[in-house]
C-alpha positions as CSV (number, residue, x, y, z in Angstrom):
1,M,-1.9,-4.4,-5.2
2,T,0.2,-1.3,-4.5
3,R,-0.7,1.7,-6.6
4,N,1.5,4.4,-5.1
5,V,4.3,4.5,-2.5
6,S,5.9,7.4,-0.7
7,Q,8.0,7.7,2.4
8,S,5.0,8.5,4.5
9,G,2.2,6.4,2.9
10,V,0.9,3.8,0.6
11,L,-2.2,3.7,-1.7
12,L,-3.3,0.2,-2.6
13,G,-6.1,-1.8,-4.0
14,T,-8.0,-4.2,-1.8
15,S,-11.1,-6.4,-1.9
16,S,-11.9,-5.7,1.8
17,R,-13.7,-2.7,3.2
18,F,-11.6,-1.5,6.1
19,Q,-12.5,1.3,8.5
20,I,-10.9,4.8,8.4
21,G,-8.8,5.2,11.5
22,E,-8.1,1.5,11.8
23,Q,-4.5,0.5,12.4
24,T,-3.0,-2.0,10.1
25,W,0.2,-3.8,9.2
26,L,1.4,-4.1,5.6
27,T,4.2,-6.2,4.1
28,L,5.7,-4.6,1.0
29,R,8.2,-6.5,-1.2
30,T,10.8,-4.3,-2.8
31,D,12.4,-7.0,-4.8
32,R,12.5,-10.8,-4.8
33,R,14.3,-10.8,-1.4
34,A,13.5,-7.7,0.6
35,L,10.3,-7.5,2.7
36,H,9.3,-4.5,4.7
37,N,6.8,-4.9,7.5
38,L,5.1,-1.5,8.0
39,R,2.6,-0.3,10.6
40,G,0.1,2.5,9.7
41,R,-3.4,3.9,10.0
42,I,-6.0,3.9,7.3
43,V,-6.8,7.5,6.3
44,R,-8.9,7.1,3.2
45,L,-11.1,4.4,1.6
46,E,-13.0,4.8,-1.6
47,V,-14.5,2.6,-4.3
48,N,-12.1,2.0,-7.1
49,A,-14.1,3.1,-10.2
50,D,-11.3,1.8,-12.5
51,A,-11.3,-1.7,-11.0
52,E,-11.3,-4.4,-13.6
53,T,-11.9,-7.1,-11.0
54,P,-13.7,-7.3,-7.7
55,M,-10.3,-8.2,-6.1
56,W,-9.3,-4.5,-6.2
57,H,-12.8,-3.0,-5.5
58,Y,-11.5,-0.5,-3.0
59,L,-8.6,2.0,-2.9
60,M,-7.1,2.3,0.6
61,A,-4.7,5.0,1.7
62,V,-2.4,4.2,4.7
63,R,-0.3,6.8,6.5
64,L,2.7,5.0,7.8
65,S,3.9,5.2,11.4
66,D,7.6,5.1,10.3
67,P,8.9,6.4,7.0
68,I,10.1,4.0,4.3
69,P,13.7,4.5,3.4
70,N,14.3,6.2,0.0
71,T,16.4,3.3,-1.2
72,A,13.5,0.9,-0.7
73,I,11.1,3.3,-2.5
74,S,13.4,3.5,-5.6
75,T,13.6,-0.3,-5.7
76,M,9.8,-0.6,-5.6
77,Q,9.4,2.0,-8.4
78,G,11.7,0.0,-10.6
79,A,9.9,-3.3,-10.0
80,P,6.9,-4.4,-12.1
81,S,4.7,-4.4,-9.0
82,A,4.9,-4.3,-5.2
83,T,2.8,-6.6,-3.0
């Protein structure tokens, strides 16, 4: 579950414990049709103290290799949630 998105990074909830420094691929949906496949590196991982379910037990921050276009970010912010 995406918590926060900027041009250079994403903060998301996850049930998996990843390693800081690990490279990863993310797929973000900006609306019902548009998918963005993004490559990045995990820069922070912490226990999500506010998690209501084990599904989002960790918060993971990913620094993206390439920036997300502003138009895509504004679309995500207007959506109920990004995946």
